[in-house]
N, C-alpha and C positions, 0 to 999 in steps of 0.2 A: 504494500500500500504506500502511496505517496504521502509524504508529510504535508501538513497544512502549509499553505503559502500565506505569509503575513506581509501586507504592503504598508510601509511606514512613510510618513511625510511630516512636515511641520511648517511653521511660518517664521521661525527664527533663523533659518538657514542651515545648510548642510553641515557647517562646522560648529553649530551650537552645542553646548554640553548636554542639553536636554535630549536631543535626538540620539546622541551617542549613548546616553544612559538608557534610552528606550530600546536601542538595539541590543544592549547587553541583557536587558530585562526579559526580552521575549525570544531570544535566539533558541533557548531550550524547547520552545513550543512548536517550532516548525522551521521551514525555510523562510528567509527574510529577504524581501526586496525593498530597498530604500530609494525613493525618488523625492528629493527635497530641493527647495530653491537654492540657487547658488549664492544668495545673500538674503538678508532679512526682508521679509514681506509681511510684516505685521499690519493688522487692521485692513486686510485685503478682502475680508468677507468671502463671498463666492465669486470674486472677480475672475474673468477669463482673459487671456491674451489673444486678441483678434487682429492686431495691426502689424505684428511682426511674426516671423516663423519661430516656433518653439524648437529648442535644441536641448538634447540630453547627452551628457558626457559621462561615460563609465569611469568611476574613480577606483573601484575596488571589486574584486571577485575572488571568492574562495568558497570552500564547501559550505553550503547552506546560507551564504550571504552574498548579495550583489548590491552595489551602491552606485547610484547615479546622482549627479547634480543637474538642475534644469534652470533655464533662464526665465521660467514662468512663475505664476502664483501658486499657492498651495493647492487650489482647486485644479489648476492645470496639471500639477504633479499627480494628483489622484487620477485624473482622466488619462493622462499619458501612460502612467504605470499600468492602469487597468486595461487599456485598449491596445497598447503597443509594446510595452516592455516586459510585462509578465508572460511567462510561458504557459500559464494556466490561470483559471479564475481564482483570485485570492479568497481565502476563507474568512479573512478579517482585515480591516483597514484601521490603522491607528495613527493619530495625529498628535504630535507633541514630542517630548514633554515641554510644554510652553513655560517660558519664564514670565511669571506674573499670572494673576487669576483671570479666569474668563467666566465670572459669575454675572448674574442678572442680565442687564441689557447689553453687556459686552458681547454676548453670544451672537448678536447680529452684525457686529463689526469684525469679529475675530477671524483671522485667516486659519487659525487652528481648527475652529469649529466649522468654518466654511468647507474645509477639506473633508471633515467627518460627515457633514450633511450631504456632500456630493456622493459619498460612498453609500449612504443609506437610500438615496434615490435609486441607486443601482442594485438595491436589495442585497447588500453585503453588510453584515454586522460591523459597526464602527464605533469608535470612541475618540473623543478629544480629551486629552489629559493635561492639566495645568498645575504648576507648582507656585504657590502664593509667595514668591520671592523674586525680586528684581536684581538680586546680587549676581554678578557674572559667575562667581565661584560658589553658588548656592549648593548645599549638600543635597544631592538627589537620592540618597539612600532610601528614604521612605517612599519617595515618588516611584522609584524603580520597583519596590516591593508591591505597591498597589497596582502599578501598570501590569505586572505579571499576574497578580491575583485576578484582576478584572478581565484581562485577556483570556485567561483560562476559563473563566465563567462565560464569556462571550462565545468561545469556541464550543463550549458544552451546551449552552442554552439558545444561542442566537438571539435575534431581536425581531420585532415586527417590522415589516417594510415601512420605510419613511420615518424610522425612529433610530436615533443614535444616543449614546451616553455622553454627558458632559461631566467630567470628573475634575474636581478641584481639591488640591491637597494643601493643608496649612503648612507654614514654614516653622515646624516645631520638631524637636527631637523625638517626641512621642505624642501622637494624637490620641483622641478619646475613642476613636472607632469610626465607623461608617454611618452616615445619615442619608437616607433617601429623602430628597427635597424637591420642592418646586422652585422655579426661577423667581427671585425677588423682584418686586416692582421697584424700579429705580431708573435714573437717567444720569447722563453726564452733563454737568453745568459747565459749559465751555465758553472760552473767549479767545480771541486772537490778540496777540501782542504785535503791534505794528513797529517795524524798525526800518532803518535805511542802510543800504550798503555803501561802500566807499564812493560809488558813482552817483549817489543821491537817489537811487531807485528804491521804492518801497518793497518790503517783503514782510511776511507774516508767519508767526509761530503759533500753532494751536496748543492751548493748554486747558486746564480745567480740573474739576474734581467730581467724584462720584457722589450722587445724592441718593440715599436709601429712603424710599417713600414709606417703608414699614419697618423701622428699626427694631421694633419690639416683637415682630413676628418670628417665632422660633421654628417655623417649618420651611424656611427659605435657605437657599445656598449661601447667601451672604452671611446670615446668622451662623450657619454651621461652620464655615471656614474661620470666621472671626472668633468662634468659641472652641476651636480646636478639633473639629470634626472633619473628616473627609466627606465632601458633599458629592452626591451622585444625582443628577437630574436627567430623566429621560426626555430628550428633545425631539420634536417632530417637525417635519417640513410644512405641515398644514397650519397656516397662520390665521385661519378663519376665526372670527369672533362669533361663535355660534349663539351665545345668549342675545347678542345684539341683532341677529338676523330678523327676529320677530318684530322688534321695534322698527327696523329699517323698512319692513313691509308696509308700515303705516304712512311712510312718507309719500307725498304726492309728487311723483317723479315724471308724470306724463302730461302735465299741464303746460 
């Protein structure tokens, strides 16, 4: 029997410590194909490259492991790996380990989660996994442990189509356990800082801070990670607001 094929990608780039940790974590579970951006592609969501050709360069090949870098986005990497570079259909697609959290509304901006969501459209169990630390030398030991644990469970149980997992791990030497959560209601309060270059031309830096709209709710991913739990949110591609559909039917739209 063939070993399962695991396709890995990320949005921090092929040389990020997180994806190197993820490779180590899941290599015992099957053959590993890595297709990751050649540099950081954070906050790319589900962006696709449509104006220039995609290129993939093989960096490494050994028994059970093949590694490519790609000039595209995380979603490009998922598509290219699945459709062109894999020698068979992957059993699992993993995105990460991301530096920094992808809780709450960040899921719609995240390149990490964009890649995972692309996988679940193709009916392949997938997970985005993030570590709540922005330090370049963050200790990935616990993140590697949970990446392996959840990957094993995904291989065993699978997921419904159009659903993937969003896993966030606190930056602590020992967490309190795993908490199945919902996505917290929140938003980024953003602003641009306007500056001028040496030629007198304006340029802008985006900054801001996250606002949690329900800080006391204890069933959300934000609360879980901030209180020492590993948060697991099942995320789906269907963004329909079903409760509002009945109210919308009352609107007079044909006048």
